[in-house]
C-alpha positions in Angstrom: 41.4 14.1 172.7 42.4 17.2 174.3 43.4 19.9 171.3 45.2 22.0 173.4 43.2 25.1 172.6 43.1 26.4 176.2 44.8 30.1 175.7 45.0 30.0 172.2 43.0 32.8 170.0 41.2 32.6 166.8 39.6 35.0 164.3 36.7 33.4 162.1 35.5 35.1 159.5 31.7 35.0 158.6 31.9 33.4 161.9 27.8 34.1 163.3 26.3 31.9 160.8 26.0 28.5 159.5 29.7 26.8 159.1 31.4 30.0 160.6 29.2 29.7 163.8 29.8 25.8 164.0 33.4 26.5 163.8 33.5 29.4 166.3 31.2 27.2 168.9 33.9 24.2 168.6 36.4 26.6 169.3 34.9 27.7 172.3 33.9 24.2 173.4 37.5 23.2 173.1 38.6 26.0 175.3 40.1 28.6 172.7 39.2 32.2 172.3 37.3 33.5 169.5 36.7 36.5 167.4 33.9 36.4 165.9 34.2 38.7 162.5 30.9 39.6 160.4 28.9 42.5 158.9 25.6 41.6 160.8 26.3 43.3 164.4 23.5 41.8 165.8 24.2 37.7 164.7 28.0 38.5 166.1 26.8 39.2 169.5 24.3 36.0 169.5 27.1 33.6 168.7 29.6 35.4 170.8 26.9 34.8 173.7 26.1 31.3 172.9 29.8 31.0 173.1 29.8 32.6 176.5 27.1 30.3 177.7 29.1 27.3 177.5 31.7 29.2 179.3 34.4 29.9 176.6 35.6 33.0 175.8 34.7 35.4 172.6 34.3 38.6 171.2 32.7 40.4 168.0 33.9 42.3 165.8 31.5 43.8 163.4 33.5 44.2 159.5 33.0 44.8 155.6 36.0 42.4 154.9 35.9 43.6 151.2 37.7 46.8 152.9 41.4 46.0 153.3 41.7 48.3 156.0 38.6 46.8 158.0 40.9 43.6 157.5 44.1 45.4 159.0 41.7 46.9 162.0 40.2 43.3 162.5 43.9 41.9 163.5 44.5 44.5 165.1 41.1 44.5 167.6 42.3 41.2 167.8 45.4 41.8 169.3 44.2 44.5 171.5 41.5 42.2 173.2 43.5 38.8 173.6 47.4 40.1 172.9 48.1 37.1 170.3 46.5 35.4 167.5 47.4 31.5 167.1 44.7 31.3 163.9 42.8 32.3 161.3 39.6 30.8 159.8 39.0 32.6 156.3 35.7 31.4 155.8 33.2 34.3 155.0 31.9 34.5 151.1 28.7 34.1 149.2 28.0 32.0 146.1 26.5 35.2 144.4 25.5 33.5 140.9 27.3 35.7 138.6 28.1 33.9 135.5 29.7 34.3 132.4 26.2 34.9 130.7 24.1 37.2 132.3 27.0 38.4 134.1 29.4 41.8 133.6 33.2 42.6 133.9 32.1 44.7 136.8 29.8 42.0 138.6 32.3 39.5 138.5 35.2 41.5 139.7 32.7 42.4 142.7 32.3 38.6 143.1 36.2 38.2 143.4 36.3 41.2 146.2 33.5 39.6 148.3 35.0 36.2 148.0 38.6 36.2 147.6 40.7 39.6 148.7 39.7 39.1 152.2 41.6 35.9 152.2 44.7 37.2 151.2 44.3 40.6 153.2 43.9 39.1 156.9 46.0 36.3 156.0 48.7 39.5 155.4 48.2 41.3 158.5 48.0 38.4 160.6 51.2 36.9 159.5 53.8 38.7 162.0 51.3 37.7 164.8 51.3 34.2 163.4 55.0 34.0 162.8 55.5 34.7 166.7 53.1 31.8 167.6 53.9 29.3 165.0 49.8 29.7 164.3 48.2 28.1 161.6 45.6 29.3 158.7 42.5 27.4 157.6 41.0 28.4 154.0 37.5 27.3 153.8 36.6 26.3 150.3 34.0 24.9 147.9 33.5 21.8 145.9 33.1 24.5 143.1 35.9 24.9 142.3 36.6 21.4 141.2 33.7 20.4 140.0 32.4 23.7 138.1 28.4 24.3 139.0 27.4 26.7 136.2 26.1 30.4 136.4 28.7 31.2 139.2 32.1 32.2 137.4 33.3 34.8 140.3 32.3 32.0 143.2 33.9 29.2 141.3 37.0 31.8 140.2 37.5 32.7 144.0 37.4 29.1 145.3 39.9 27.7 142.9 42.3 30.7 143.8 41.8 29.8 147.1 43.1 26.3 146.6 45.8 27.5 144.6 46.9 30.2 147.7 46.6 27.7 150.3 49.8 25.5 148.7 51.4 28.6 147.7 51.0 29.7 151.3 51.9 26.5 152.9 54.9 26.8 150.8 55.8 30.3 151.8 55.2 29.7 155.4 57.5 26.7 156.0 60.4 29.1 157.4 58.5 30.2 160.0 56.4 26.8 160.6 52.8 28.5 159.8 50.3 25.7 158.8 48.1 26.4 155.9 45.4 24.0 154.9 41.8 24.0 152.9 38.6 22.4 153.9 36.1 21.9 151.0 32.2 21.2 151.8 29.7 20.2 149.3 26.3 19.8 150.5 26.0 21.4 153.9 22.7 22.1 155.4 22.6 26.0 156.7 20.0 28.9 157.0 21.1 30.0 154.0 20.5 26.5 152.2 17.2 26.0 153.8 16.2 29.4 152.4 17.0 28.5 148.8 15.5 24.8 149.1 12.2 27.0 150.1 11.9 28.8 147.1 11.3 25.8 144.6 7.9 24.3 144.4 8.4 21.1 145.8 11.1 21.8 148.6 11.1 18.2 149.7 11.5 16.5 146.2 14.2 19.1 145.7 15.8 18.3 148.8 15.7 14.4 147.8 16.8 14.8 144.5 20.3 16.5 146.1 20.4 14.0 149.1 20.0 11.3 146.8 23.5 12.2 145.4 25.3 12.2 148.5 27.0 8.6 148.9 27.6 8.4 152.3 24.1 8.3 154.0 22.5 10.1 151.6 22.2 13.1 153.7 23.7 16.4 153.9 27.1 17.6 155.9 26.3 18.9 159.3 28.0 22.6 160.0 29.4 20.7 163.2 31.1 18.2 161.0 32.8 20.6 158.9 33.7 22.6 161.8 35.1 19.7 163.7 37.9 19.1 160.8 38.8 22.9 160.5 39.1 22.9 164.6 41.5 19.9 164.5 43.4 21.4 161.9 43.6 24.6 163.7 45.4 22.4 166.3 48.7 21.1 167.3 47.0 17.7 166.9 47.4 18.3 163.3 51.0 19.7 163.8 53.0 18.1 160.5 49.9 18.7 158.1 50.4 21.3 155.4 49.3 22.4 152.4 46.3 20.0 152.4 43.0 20.2 150.4 40.5 17.9 152.5 36.9 17.4 151.2 34.6 17.0 153.9 31.6 15.9 151.9 30.4 12.4 152.1 32.1 11.3 148.9 29.9 13.7 146.8 32.9 15.2 145.0 35.1 12.3 144.1 33.3 9.0 144.5 31.8 7.2 141.3 28.3 8.3 140.4 27.0 4.8 140.0 27.1 4.5 143.7 24.2 6.9 143.9 
């Protein structure tokens, strides 16, 4: 299926690692041009090099997303480099464990700054360009926004707000034909997840306890499976889809627990 991404330009935040890297590479493989944005310069360059080796087009931009001015500069960089913006993927974030117990008001606000504010800031600065191209925004959320997890108030609040902003922006952007959707992963095998599992006394047992609760095939979702959904939503193949919150999680969030 041709997704018609040839000549289109996309920004992917946190685009050099895990889910973000898979999204960046899938855009490149489909003929789109991608700006890989993240705080680690070396990781950004590595992902860009991999996209170029696939005969794709990409550029890297090192950024601290918590800084609103840096978000503005990212949009300006993209326009200077590629002259247009057809899509924005708000992906960067971290489950930082700032809970109600053991946290603090200052840490909670810091978590919101890391996980939420740049979604708004980038959409704000990208809007004039997305208006011109009738582009698309895809926000990466989390199942934590609807299930809870415990001990992660900041992250959960940010992800809940992202669901709300997805619907709010979809409504606000209707006059401009800008589509806004969200993709919510649950258990996705990434380097960060692998590092977390390795901290347990028996990583294999912990891994099995998690995968046993994922209904479809009792396995983690692949980062590439998240990427496929995101890139489809960016494309005009999903031209009449907006305001949707889609779970790509092997049935983890919504299917009956008796199934596992």
